[in-house]
C-alpha positions as CSV (number, residue, x, y, z in Angstrom):
1,M,19.1,1.6,-3.4
2,P,16.4,1.2,-6.1
3,G,16.3,-2.2,-7.7
4,E,18.3,-3.9,-4.9
5,S,17.1,-7.2,-3.5
6,L,17.3,-8.6,0.1
7,K,16.8,-12.2,1.0
8,L,14.0,-12.9,3.5
9,L,13.9,-16.3,5.2
10,V,10.4,-17.6,5.3
11,K,8.8,-20.7,6.9
12,K,5.4,-22.0,6.1
13,E,3.3,-23.3,9.0
14,A,1.8,-26.8,8.6
15,H,-1.6,-25.4,7.7
16,A,-0.1,-23.4,4.8
17,I,2.0,-25.9,2.8
18,D,-0.1,-25.3,-0.3
19,I,-0.3,-21.5,0.1
20,P,1.9,-19.5,-2.4
21,L,4.8,-17.5,-1.1
22,P,4.3,-13.7,-1.2
23,G,5.1,-12.4,-4.6
24,Y,5.3,-9.2,-6.6
25,M,2.5,-9.1,-9.3
26,T,4.3,-6.7,-11.6
27,E,7.9,-5.5,-12.3
28,G,7.1,-2.2,-10.6
29,S,5.2,-3.5,-7.6
30,S,6.6,-2.4,-4.2
31,G,4.2,-4.7,-2.3
32,M,4.1,-8.5,-2.3
33,D,0.7,-10.1,-2.1
34,L,-0.1,-12.1,1.0
35,Y,-2.6,-15.1,0.8
36,A,-5.2,-16.3,3.2
37,A,-4.3,-19.6,5.0
38,V,-7.9,-20.3,6.2
39,D,-9.2,-23.9,6.3
40,D,-12.8,-23.0,5.6
41,E,-14.3,-19.9,4.1
42,I,-14.5,-17.0,6.6
43,I,-17.4,-14.7,6.4
44,I,-16.8,-11.1,7.5
45,A,-20.1,-9.3,8.2
46,P,-20.4,-5.5,7.7
47,G,-18.7,-3.8,10.7
48,E,-17.0,-7.0,11.7
49,I,-13.2,-7.4,12.4
50,T,-11.5,-10.7,11.8
51,L,-8.0,-12.0,12.1
52,I,-6.9,-13.9,9.0
53,P,-3.8,-16.2,9.1
54,T,-1.3,-16.3,6.3
55,G,0.6,-19.4,7.5
56,L,3.9,-17.6,7.2
57,T,6.7,-16.8,9.6
58,V,9.6,-14.7,8.5
59,A,13.1,-13.7,9.7
60,V,13.2,-9.9,8.8
61,P,16.8,-8.7,8.8
62,S,17.9,-6.3,11.5
63,G,17.4,-2.7,10.3
64,Y,14.2,-3.6,8.4
65,E,10.5,-4.1,8.9
66,L,7.7,-5.6,6.9
67,Q,4.6,-3.3,6.6
68,I,1.3,-5.0,6.1
69,R,-1.0,-2.8,3.9
70,P,-4.5,-3.1,2.4
71,R,-5.1,-4.1,-1.2
72,S,-6.7,-1.1,-3.0
73,G,-9.0,-3.3,-5.1
74,M,-10.6,-4.9,-2.0
75,A,-11.1,-1.5,-0.5
76,A,-12.6,0.1,-3.6
77,K,-14.8,-2.9,-4.7
78,H,-15.9,-4.4,-1.3
79,G,-15.1,-1.9,1.4
80,I,-12.6,-4.3,3.0
81,G,-9.7,-2.6,5.0
82,I,-7.0,-3.6,7.3
83,L,-6.8,-2.2,10.8
84,N,-3.5,-1.2,12.4
85,S,-2.5,-0.2,8.9
86,P,0.2,-0.3,8.1
87,G,0.9,-3.2,10.5
88,T,4.5,-3.7,11.4
89,I,6.4,-7.0,11.4
90,D,9.5,-6.3,13.5
91,S,12.9,-7.9,12.8
92,D,12.7,-9.9,16.1
93,Y,9.1,-11.2,15.6
94,R,9.0,-14.9,14.7
95,G,5.2,-15.6,15.0
96,E,2.8,-16.2,12.2
97,I,1.8,-13.1,10.2
98,K,-1.9,-12.5,10.5
99,V,-4.0,-9.7,9.0
100,V,-6.6,-7.7,10.9
101,M,-9.4,-7.3,8.3
102,I,-12.5,-5.1,8.7
103,N,-15.6,-5.0,6.5
104,L,-16.5,-1.4,6.1
105,G,-18.8,-2.3,3.2
106,Q,-22.6,-2.9,3.1
107,K,-22.5,-6.7,2.2
108,I,-20.9,-9.7,3.8
109,F,-17.5,-10.6,2.4
110,A,-16.1,-14.1,2.1
111,V,-12.4,-14.9,2.5
112,K,-11.4,-18.2,0.9
113,R,-8.2,-20.2,1.0
114,C,-5.4,-18.7,-1.1
115,D,-7.3,-15.4,-1.6
116,R,-4.9,-12.4,-1.9
117,I,-5.8,-10.4,1.3
118,A,-3.1,-7.9,1.8
119,Q,0.3,-6.6,0.6
120,M,3.6,-6.6,2.4
121,V,6.3,-4.1,1.8
122,L,9.9,-4.4,3.0
123,C,11.1,-1.1,4.5
124,P,14.4,0.1,6.1
125,V,14.1,1.3,9.7
126,L,16.1,4.2,11.2
127,R,16.3,4.3,15.0
128,A,15.8,7.7,16.6
129,I,18.2,9.1,19.2
130,F,16.3,11.7,21.2
131,E,18.0,14.9,22.3
132,E,15.9,17.0,24.7
133,I,16.1,20.7,24.1
134,D,14.3,23.8,25.5
135,I,13.2,25.4,22.2
136,L,12.5,23.7,18.8
137,P,13.9,25.3,15.6
138,P,11.2,27.6,14.1
139,T,9.2,26.8,10.9
140,V,6.7,28.7,8.8
141,R,3.9,26.4,10.0
142,S,4.9,26.5,13.6
143,D,2.2,24.7,15.7
144,G,-0.6,25.1,13.0
145,G,-2.8,22.0,13.4
146,F,-5.2,20.0,11.2
147,G,-6.5,22.0,8.3
148,H,-4.6,25.1,9.1
149,T,-3.7,25.7,5.4
150,G,-7.4,25.7,4.3
């Protein structure tokens, strides 16, 4: 339901005691900003992939997942993206949340302690029950592939 809240249990790792908890930056934000829990500045060269720690572990309630997504400003201004996007934090995962960042830009990019590096969205999860059949119900598109509508 829109506007509902759900409590997430979060634990800060020892290297992240001073790192802010994820937070919504505006009333209408669907994503919570995640912060870098790096000791020293990490340089990401163009084309390089780096795993950035957040210092957080969470207990996601059963029936939900956390999706880790890029921040649009970092992508537009610096060419910084997140691989495996959106990344999924499952309800049974209890390890540290880390963000797989890539520099698709032309210049080196520095990640500093407490930089906002990604956003995290809480999403409900439905589990599929597969039923094998011989023929699928027809549609107008049928098996039209990529770009089939022009």
